[in-house]
C-alpha positions as CSV (number, residue, x, y, z in Angstrom):
1,M,167.7,3.4,9.4
2,L,167.2,6.1,6.9
3,L,163.9,7.4,7.7
4,L,163.9,6.9,11.6
5,V,167.0,9.2,11.5
6,G,164.8,11.7,9.1
7,I,161.8,11.5,11.9
8,I,163.9,12.3,14.3
9,G,165.7,14.9,12.2
10,L,161.7,16.7,11.3
11,S,160.7,16.2,15.4
12,V,163.9,18.3,16.4
13,F,163.0,21.0,13.3
14,I,159.4,21.4,14.3
15,Y,160.3,21.7,17.9
16,S,162.7,24.6,17.3
17,I,160.3,26.7,15.1
18,R,157.1,25.9,17.7
19,E,157.2,29.9,18.5
20,D,156.4,30.6,14.9
21,A,153.6,28.4,14.4
22,A,150.9,29.7,15.7
23,R,151.4,32.6,13.2
24,L,150.1,29.8,10.7
25,A,146.7,29.6,12.4
26,A,145.8,32.7,10.7
27,Y,145.2,31.0,7.7
28,G,141.8,29.5,8.9
29,Y,141.4,26.0,7.9
30,P,144.4,25.1,5.9
31,G,147.0,26.9,9.1
32,I,145.0,24.6,11.4
33,F,145.6,21.5,9.3
34,L,149.2,22.2,8.9
35,L,149.8,23.5,12.4
36,S,148.0,20.3,13.9
37,F,150.3,17.9,11.0
38,L,153.6,20.1,12.6
39,A,152.8,20.0,16.1
40,Y,151.7,15.9,15.6
41,A,154.4,15.2,13.5
42,T,157.0,15.4,16.1
43,V,157.6,12.6,17.9
44,L,158.0,12.4,21.8
45,L,158.4,15.9,21.9
46,P,156.1,18.9,22.5
47,A,154.3,20.8,20.3
48,P,151.7,23.3,20.6
49,G,148.5,22.2,18.5
50,L,146.2,21.6,21.2
51,L,145.9,25.6,22.2
52,I,145.6,26.5,18.6
53,V,142.7,24.7,18.2
54,F,140.9,25.4,21.5
55,A,141.9,29.6,20.5
56,M,140.5,28.9,17.3
57,G,137.4,27.2,18.0
58,S,136.6,30.5,19.3
59,I,136.9,32.7,16.4
60,L,136.0,29.8,13.3
61,N,134.0,27.0,13.4
62,P,134.3,24.7,15.9
63,V,133.2,22.0,13.4
64,G,135.5,22.9,10.8
65,V,138.1,23.7,13.2
66,A,137.9,20.1,14.2
67,L,137.8,18.3,11.0
68,A,141.1,20.3,10.0
69,A,143.0,19.6,13.2
70,G,141.7,15.7,13.2
71,A,142.9,15.7,9.9
72,G,146.4,17.4,9.9
73,A,146.8,15.2,13.7
74,T,146.1,12.1,12.1
75,L,148.4,12.4,9.3
76,G,151.1,14.2,11.2
77,E,151.0,10.6,13.8
78,F,151.9,8.8,11.0
79,S,155.1,9.5,11.6
80,G,155.4,8.0,14.8
81,Y,153.5,4.8,12.8
82,L,156.9,5.5,10.4
83,A,159.0,5.2,13.1
84,G,158.0,1.8,14.7
85,F,157.5,0.3,11.6
86,T,161.1,0.7,10.4
87,G,162.7,1.5,14.1
88,R,161.2,-2.1,15.4
89,A,164.6,-2.8,17.5
90,V,164.5,0.6,19.3
91,I,161.2,0.2,20.4
92,E,160.6,-3.2,21.3
93,R,162.6,-2.8,24.7
94,S,160.2,-0.2,25.7
95,A,158.4,-1.1,29.0
96,K,155.4,0.9,27.6
97,Y,155.5,-1.2,24.6
98,E,155.0,-4.3,26.0
99,R,151.8,-3.3,27.8
100,L,150.7,-1.5,24.7
101,S,151.9,-4.4,22.3
102,G,149.3,-6.6,24.3
103,W,146.5,-4.2,24.2
104,M,147.2,-3.8,20.8
105,K,147.4,-7.7,19.7
106,K,144.0,-7.5,21.5
107,N,142.3,-4.8,20.9
108,G,144.2,-2.9,18.0
109,P,141.6,0.0,16.4
110,L,139.7,0.7,20.2
111,T,143.6,1.2,21.3
112,I,144.3,3.5,19.0
113,L,140.8,5.5,19.0
114,V,140.7,5.9,22.5
115,L,144.5,6.5,23.3
116,S,144.0,9.0,20.3
117,A,140.9,10.9,21.9
118,I,142.7,12.0,25.3
119,P,145.2,14.6,25.0
120,N,148.2,12.6,26.3
121,P,152.3,11.4,25.8
122,V,152.0,7.9,25.2
123,F,150.1,7.7,21.6
124,D,153.5,8.5,20.2
125,I,154.4,5.3,21.8
126,A,151.0,3.3,20.5
127,G,151.5,4.9,16.8
128,M,155.2,3.6,16.5
129,T,153.7,-0.2,18.3
130,A,151.5,0.0,15.6
131,G,154.2,-0.2,13.2
132,V,155.8,-2.3,15.1
133,L,152.8,-5.1,14.6
134,K,152.1,-4.0,11.3
135,M,148.7,-2.4,11.8
136,P,147.2,-1.9,8.1
137,V,148.3,1.6,7.3
138,P,144.4,2.7,6.4
139,R,143.3,1.0,9.7
140,F,145.4,3.4,12.1
141,L,144.5,6.0,9.8
142,L,140.7,5.4,10.8
143,W,141.1,4.7,14.1
144,C,143.4,7.1,15.0
145,W,141.2,10.3,12.6
146,I,138.2,9.1,14.4
147,G,140.0,9.8,17.6
148,E,141.7,13.0,17.0
149,T,138.7,14.8,15.5
150,I,136.9,13.6,18.8
151,K,139.8,15.3,20.7
152,M,139.8,18.2,18.5
153,L,136.1,18.7,18.9
154,V,135.9,18.8,22.6
155,L,138.8,21.4,22.3
156,A,137.6,23.7,19.6
157,Y,134.0,23.7,21.4
158,G,135.7,23.9,24.8
159,G,137.1,27.2,23.3
160,A,133.7,28.4,21.7
161,S,132.3,28.2,25.2
162,S,135.1,29.5,27.1
163,L,134.6,32.9,24.9
164,R,130.6,32.9,25.3
165,F,131.5,32.7,29.1
166,L,133.7,35.6,29.1
167,L,131.6,37.9,27.5
């Protein structure tokens, strides 16, 4: 329960500094990694990570941006997994949990891959569901990283292409 309270506190803190977070991108790939980590460590609160990836894709190598952002986002998403692992009773009452739980039990890795590869607010609940169902941590992190990196590649290349289009 203490870990769950800590994760909620971290989410509120990150949400409160979201406007200052854009300055981290000035530090290149490490800044993108850290910004993505912070943006995705929030549980159910929006943070500006995707816009930074799009913008930085036009400045730095899009593959490097995607790899840094994908790794940071994956580690950030682990907070949702931990919230589910420790806060089982709170999460199991959700209708979305019931649906995701069925998908996760049948095709856990594919569910994590697909939901992490598309920008959507449902992935926080999917990460929590993976935690509740005790999906092995390496499996969760691997499939989440693949999905997050795919999403970040699309965004970074979108940013790079938009700059070429405007010039």
